[in-house]
C-alpha positions as CSV (number, residue, x, y, z in Angstrom):
1,X,0.0,0.0,0.0
2,X,2.8,2.4,0.9
3,X,4.6,1.7,-2.5
4,X,1.4,2.4,-4.4
5,X,1.0,5.7,-2.5
6,X,4.6,6.6,-3.1
7,X,4.3,5.9,-6.8
8,X,1.1,7.9,-7.1
9,X,2.7,10.9,-5.3
10,X,5.8,10.7,-7.5
11,X,3.8,10.6,-10.7
12,X,1.6,13.5,-9.6
13,X,4.7,15.5,-8.6
14,X,6.5,14.8,-11.9
15,X,3.4,15.6,-13.9
16,X,3.2,19.2,-12.4
17,X,5.4,20.9,-15.0
18,X,3.8,18.9,-17.8
19,X,0.4,20.3,-16.9
20,X,1.7,23.9,-17.5
21,X,1.2,23.6,-21.3
22,X,-2.4,23.5,-22.3
23,X,-3.4,21.3,-25.2
24,X,-5.1,24.3,-26.9
25,X,-1.7,26.0,-27.1
26,X,0.0,23.3,-29.0
27,X,0.7,23.7,-32.7
28,X,-0.5,21.3,-35.3
29,X,3.0,21.1,-37.0
30,X,5.2,18.8,-34.8
31,X,8.4,20.5,-36.0
32,X,7.1,23.9,-35.1
33,X,5.8,22.7,-31.8
34,X,9.2,21.1,-31.0
35,X,10.9,24.5,-31.7
36,X,8.3,26.3,-29.6
37,X,8.9,23.9,-26.7
38,X,12.7,24.2,-27.0
39,X,12.4,28.0,-27.1
40,X,10.0,28.1,-24.2
41,X,12.5,26.2,-22.0
42,X,15.0,29.1,-22.5
43,X,12.6,31.9,-21.5
44,X,12.0,33.0,-17.9
45,X,8.5,33.3,-16.5
46,X,8.4,36.9,-15.3
47,X,6.0,36.0,-12.5
48,X,7.8,32.8,-11.2
49,X,11.3,34.1,-12.1
50,X,13.1,30.8,-11.5
51,X,11.0,28.8,-13.9
52,X,10.8,28.7,-17.7
53,X,7.6,29.6,-19.3
54,X,7.4,26.0,-20.4
55,X,7.2,24.9,-16.8
56,X,5.1,27.7,-15.4
57,X,1.3,27.7,-15.2
58,X,1.1,31.5,-14.5
59,X,-1.2,33.5,-16.8
60,X,1.7,35.6,-18.1
61,X,3.7,32.4,-18.9
62,X,0.6,31.2,-20.9
63,X,0.5,34.5,-22.8
64,X,4.2,34.2,-23.6
65,X,3.9,30.6,-24.8
66,X,1.1,31.7,-27.1
67,X,3.1,34.7,-28.3
68,X,6.1,32.4,-29.0
69,X,3.9,30.1,-31.1
70,X,2.3,33.0,-33.0
71,X,5.7,34.4,-33.9
72,X,7.0,31.0,-35.0
73,X,3.8,30.5,-37.1
74,X,4.5,33.9,-38.7
75,X,7.9,32.7,-39.8
76,X,10.2,34.2,-37.3
77,X,13.4,32.4,-36.4
78,X,14.3,31.4,-32.9
79,X,16.7,34.4,-32.7
80,X,14.0,36.8,-33.9
81,X,11.6,35.5,-31.3
82,X,14.2,35.9,-28.5
83,X,15.1,39.4,-29.8
84,X,11.4,40.4,-29.8
85,X,10.9,39.2,-26.2
86,X,14.1,40.9,-25.0
87,X,13.0,44.1,-26.6
88,X,9.7,43.9,-24.9
89,X,10.7,42.5,-21.4
90,X,14.5,43.1,-21.2
91,X,17.4,40.6,-20.9
92,X,15.8,39.2,-17.7
93,X,13.4,37.2,-19.8
94,X,16.3,34.9,-20.9
95,X,17.2,32.2,-18.5
96,X,20.7,32.3,-19.8
97,X,21.6,36.0,-20.4
98,X,23.7,36.8,-23.5
99,X,27.4,37.6,-23.1
100,X,27.6,41.4,-23.3
101,X,29.4,44.2,-21.5
102,X,26.5,44.5,-19.0
103,X,26.5,40.8,-18.2
104,X,30.2,40.1,-18.4
105,X,30.6,40.3,-14.6
106,X,27.7,37.8,-14.3
107,X,29.5,35.3,-16.5
108,X,32.9,36.0,-15.0
109,X,31.8,35.8,-11.4
110,X,32.3,32.1,-10.9
111,X,35.9,32.2,-12.3
112,X,36.6,35.4,-10.2
113,X,35.4,33.7,-7.0
114,X,37.6,30.7,-7.6
115,X,40.7,32.8,-8.4
116,X,40.1,35.0,-5.4
117,X,39.5,32.0,-3.2
118,X,42.8,30.4,-4.4
119,X,44.7,33.6,-3.7
120,X,43.2,33.9,-0.2
121,X,44.1,30.2,0.5
122,X,47.7,30.7,-0.8
123,X,48.3,33.9,1.2
124,X,46.6,32.3,4.3
125,X,48.9,29.3,4.2
126,X,51.9,31.5,3.5
127,X,51.1,33.7,6.5
128,X,50.5,30.7,8.7
129,X,54.0,29.3,7.8
130,X,55.6,32.7,8.4
131,X,54.0,33.1,11.8
132,X,55.0,29.5,13.0
133,X,57.3,29.7,16.0
134,X,61.0,29.0,15.2
135,X,62.8,26.2,17.0
136,X,64.3,27.1,20.3
137,X,68.0,27.7,20.5
138,X,70.0,25.4,22.9
139,X,70.2,28.3,25.4
140,X,66.4,28.8,25.3
141,X,65.9,25.0,25.8
142,X,68.2,25.0,28.8
143,X,66.5,28.0,30.3
144,X,63.1,26.5,29.8
145,X,64.2,23.3,31.5
146,X,65.5,25.3,34.5
147,X,62.2,27.2,34.8
148,X,60.0,24.2,34.4
149,X,62.0,21.9,36.6
150,X,62.1,19.3,33.8
151,X,65.0,17.5,32.1
152,X,67.6,19.6,30.4
153,X,67.4,17.6,27.2
154,X,63.9,18.3,25.8
155,X,64.3,15.9,22.9
156,X,63.6,13.0,25.3
157,X,60.3,14.5,26.5
């Protein structure tokens, strides 16, 4: 009984994103529909923000899916559809922003963080080595033995 319940919950959970696309939105031409689905997976839902319009069931995502299909039926290329949506909603509508001067820091940030982390670790290890206490001189060892009342030869301790 538990397995059946687990399977049912899993199927329902996995079917959630598939329910976002309404059957009435689908195009009759399978090739155009495949292009529309692929394009919809690269566009951000402006309401959900971390979902593609293909996965979102928000009304705006529905409108964008319909708009994408209309533009494709009109003969626009994928790049033209993206450009149209960027002109209308800004770069934020793309799940993967284009590499431009304004987004260069966004693209370079992971590399910069790794480099800065490596530099910090390098200098941290170097500083730790430099601040390590030097070995005691024989005179210091003798004086320490006197003060502590221990053996004069600290190598046997």
